C-alpha positions in Angstrom: -0.1 0.3 0.1 1.1 3.6 -0.9 1.6 5.5 2.2 1.2 9.6 1.5 0.7 10.1 5.4 2.8 13.4 6.8 3.2 12.4 10.6 1.9 15.7 12.6 0.0 16.8 16.1 -2.3 19.4 14.7 -5.8 19.4 15.1 -6.7 18.0 11.3 -4.2 15.0 12.2 -5.9 14.1 15.8 -9.4 13.9 14.0 -11.0 10.1 14.1 -10.7 8.9 10.2 -14.5 8.6 10.4 -15.3 12.3 11.7 -12.7 13.6 9.1 -14.2 11.6 6.4 -17.3 12.7 6.9 -16.0 16.3 7.3 -13.8 16.2 3.8 -17.0 15.0 1.8 -19.0 17.5 3.1 -16.7 20.0 2.3 -16.2 18.4 -1.4 -19.5 17.9 -2.0 -20.3 21.7 -1.1 -17.4 22.7 -3.2 -18.6 20.9 -6.3 -22.1 21.7 -6.1 -22.5 25.2 -4.9 -23.0 27.8 -7.7 -19.8 29.8 -7.6 -18.9 32.9 -9.2 -15.1 34.2 -9.8 -15.0 35.6 -6.2 -16.5 32.5 -4.1 -14.4 30.2 -6.0 -11.4 31.6 -5.1 -12.5 31.8 -1.4 -13.1 28.6 -1.6 -9.3 27.7 -2.6 -8.3 29.8 -0.2 -10.0 28.0 2.6 -8.3 24.7 1.4 -5.3 26.3 1.3 -6.2 27.4 5.0 -6.6 23.7 6.1 -3.2 22.6 5.0 -1.6 25.7 7.0 -4.1 24.5 10.2 -2.8 21.1 9.7 0.8 22.4 9.8 1.8 20.6 6.2 4.6 23.0 4.8 3.6 25.2 2.2 6.0 23.4 -0.1 3.9 20.3 -0.4 1.2 22.5 -1.4 3.1 24.4 -4.0 4.4 20.9 -5.3 0.6 19.4 -5.7 -0.2 22.2 -7.0 2.6 22.0 -9.8 2.0 18.2 -10.5 -1.3 19.5 -12.0 -0.1 22.2 -14.2 -0.9 20.2 -17.5 -4.3 19.7 -16.1 -4.8 23.1 -15.1 -3.4 24.1 -18.9 -5.5 22.0 -20.5 -8.7 22.2 -18.8 -8.1 26.1 -18.1 -7.5 26.6 -21.8 -9.8 24.3 -23.6 -12.7 25.9 -21.1 -11.6 29.7 -22.0 -11.4 28.9 -25.9 -14.8 27.1 -26.0 -16.9 28.4 -23.3 -15.5 31.7 -21.3 -12.9 32.7 -19.4 -15.3 33.3 -16.1 -16.1 29.2 -16.4 -12.4 28.5 -17.3 -11.5 29.8 -13.9 -14.4 28.9 -11.8 -14.2 24.9 -13.0 -10.2 24.9 -13.4 -10.2 26.2 -9.7 -13.0 24.0 -8.6 -10.9 21.0 -9.7 -7.7 22.1 -8.1 -9.0 22.8 -4.8 -10.8 19.4 -5.0 -7.4 17.8 -5.9 -6.0 19.6 -2.7 -8.6 18.7 -0.6 -8.4 15.1 -1.0 -4.3 15.4 -0.9 -5.0 16.8 2.4 -7.0 13.8 3.8 -4.7 11.5 2.3 -1.4 13.3 4.1 -3.2 13.6 7.5 -5.0 10.2 7.6 -3.0 7.3 8.1 -4.1 4.6 5.3 -4.7 1.9 7.7 -7.6 3.9 9.6 -8.9 5.4 6.0 -9.2 1.6 5.3 -11.0 0.6 8.3 -13.5 3.6 8.0 -14.2 3.0 4.6 -14.7 -1.3 5.2 -17.1 -0.3 8.2 -19.1 1.9 5.7 -19.3 -0.7 3.2 -19.8 -3.6 4.9 -23.9 -3.6 4.5 -23.0 -4.4 0.9 -21.9 -7.6 1.5 -25.7 -8.2 1.6 -25.8 -8.0 -2.1 -22.4 -10.2 -2.8 -20.5 -7.1 -2.8 -16.6 -7.2 -0.7 -16.4 -4.4 1.2 -13.0 -4.7 1.7 -12.0 -5.3 -1.9 -14.0 -2.1 -2.7 -12.7 -0.3 0.3 -9.1 -1.1 -0.8 -10.2 0.2 -4.4 -10.7 3.5 -3.1 -8.1 3.8 -1.0 -5.9 3.1 -4.0 -7.5 5.4 -6.0 -6.8 8.3 -3.9 -3.2 7.4 -3.6 -2.5 6.9 -7.2 -3.2 10.3 -8.2 -0.3 11.7 -6.3 1.8 8.7 -7.0 1.2 9.2 -10.9 2.0 12.6 -10.4 5.4 12.4 -8.9 6.3 9.4 -11.4 5.8 12.2 -14.2 7.9 14.7 -12.3 10.9 12.0 -12.3 10.3 11.4 -15.4 10.9 14.7 -17.1 13.6 15.6 -14.3 15.6 12.5 -15.6 15.4 13.5 -18.8 16.4 17.2 -18.3 19.2 15.7 -16.6 20.4 14.1 -19.5 19.5 17.1 -21.8 16.8 15.1 -23.6 13.8 16.5 -24.9 10.7 14.1 -24.4 8.0 16.4 -25.5 4.8 13.7 -26.1 7.1 10.9 -25.5 7.1 11.4 -22.0 4.2 9.8 -22.1 6.0 6.1 -22.6 8.1 6.0 -20.3 5.4 7.3 -17.4 3.3 4.6 -18.9 6.2 1.8 -18.1 6.7 3.3 -14.2 2.8 3.1 -13.9 2.6 0.0 -15.0 5.5 -1.7 -13.4 4.1 0.3 -10.0 0.5 -1.4 -10.8 2.5 -5.2 -10.8 4.1 -4.5 -7.9 0.9 -3.4 -5.6 -0.7 -6.4 -7.3 2.2 -8.4 -6.2 1.7 -7.0 -2.6 -1.5 -7.4 -2.4 -1.6 -11.0 -3.9 0.8 -11.9 -0.8 -1.0 -10.8 1.9 -4.2 -12.9 0.3 -6.0 -9.3 -0.5 -6.9 -10.4 -4.1 
């Protein structure tokens, strides 16, 4: 299991995993559903950034997370700017960044075993319908951790190419896919060794 947890003693770290998951889910739904304007979405993003400060997460960590989203920001922002409007581009791109930062904050302030335990308890009723709650909770946890992991792989591939004086351009996707698939194999082997698949 990928562990993105950053140890700390902040109020966010000390919250029970179930309460934190419920709070973050509520914040995410509100952020996604609220009809934002140019100002309110900026306030929402500032609020998410403030949560990082409350959690004692270094400012550099948040900057790195935003930097990892740079291609998503560019593609989504430019696409909406060109095909819809600058206002919609600002609102929706900022909303996506805020949601990803919120999900990242959850994973860096919550131990994965605690998050898995909460998800397993929440999904236990699905067992009546033949759905294995352990498998579903594991899938959700892996999805939460894979976004920052693949983003880190992307950064490492580009940095390695730059160090060798190579301009990858679109070809950077190939080594990124290789690393991601190799990582997926390693995770699969680890899960199989623990009897989880």
